[in-house]
N, C-alpha and C positions, 0 to 999 in steps of 0.2 A: 504493499499499499504506499509505503514511503516513497518508492521510486516514481509512482504515478503522481503523487503530490509534488515531488521535486520537478518533474516535467511540466506540470501545470504552472508552477511558480516561474520556471524559466520561460514558458510561453507568454505568460502575463508580462513579465519583465521585458521581454523582447518587443511585445506589442506597445508597451508604455514607452520604452526607449525610442522607438522609431515612430511614435505617435500614429500608428496604423489605424486605431479606432477613430481618431479625430478625422483622418483622411477619408476613411470609409463613410462616416457620418456626413462629412462635407459633400462627397460625391453623391450620396443618396439624397441629401437635401437639395442638391442642384437638380437631380433628376425630378424630384417631386415639384420643385419650384417652376422649372421650365417645361416639363413634360415633353421632351423632344420626341419627334416621330421616329428618330433612330437613336435609341438610348445608348447603344454601344458606341456609336460614332461620336456622341456627345461626350461620353466618359473618355474616349481616346483623345478627343480635342482638348478637354480639361487637363488631362495628364500631359499632353504635349505642351500646352501653355505653361504648365508647371516646370517642365524640363527647360523650356526656352527662358523663362524667367530666371531660373537658377543659373543657367549658363551665362546669360547676358546681363543679369542683375537689373532687368526691367521689371515693371510692375507685374504682380501676379493676378490671376483671374479672380475677380470678386463675384460672389454669388448674387449679391444685391447691390444695385447702384444707389445713389442718394434718394431718388424718387421712390424706389422700392422700400427703403428704410423708413422714410417718412410716412408712406402709406401704411406700412405695418404698425408704426408707432401710433398713427392716428386711429387705426382700427381698435387699438387697445385703450386709447384715451377717449372713451366714449362720452365723458362729461366735459371734454374740452378744457381740462385744468392745466394742461401743459406738462403733466407728468403721468407716469404709470406706476403701479405698485411694484414692489420688489418681486413678488410672486409672478406677475406678468413678465417682467424683465427676465427672470430666470427661465420661464417657460418659453419665451421667444428665443432666447440663446439656445435652449435645447432643441427647439424646432429647426433652427438653422444649423444644428450640428456643431455649435460653438461652445457647448457647455457639457460637462459630465458630473455626476453626483459626487465623485471623489474630490472635486475641486473645493467645496466648502465656502462658497461665496458668503459674505456676511452682509446682513441688512443693516444699514446705518440709520434706518428710521426715516430717511428723507425719501421723497419720491424720486423717480428716475426721469430726467429731462430728456427731450429729443437729442440734445447735443451729447449727453452722456451715453445714450443708447447708440447713437451713430458712431461715436468714438470707440465704444466698446466692441461694436460689430466689426468695424474696420481693423482695430487692433487685434482682435482674436483671429480674424481671417488671416491677417499678415502673419501672426505667430504660427498658425498651422502651416501655411504654405512655406514659410522660411525654414522649417525644420526638415523639408524633404529635399 
């Protein structure tokens, strides 16, 4: 039983080290967001953009542009207060493949503004792509 547990730990460490789950979450989110007619070609294109970005140090492919981020935020801010709750923020990051439960985000008690939401989505996307 010990050997199986050791292999499981090794596998988990490998996935974490190379941020494979984040990549897969991002690719899946992209498929669900864009719903391309040719999903395999879409994934190949994203991975090729990643390769080019890494080799040439150009910008990486974003799942959502500014207008998409604003639209998502406005859908959550139904009362037009200019903020969303921490729970909404966390769920949105999960939906985009930019958050996992092990992360342990802390709620500071303040609402999340559009600027903070946009910055966090962009920062987390960049972090994911820069590790590959």
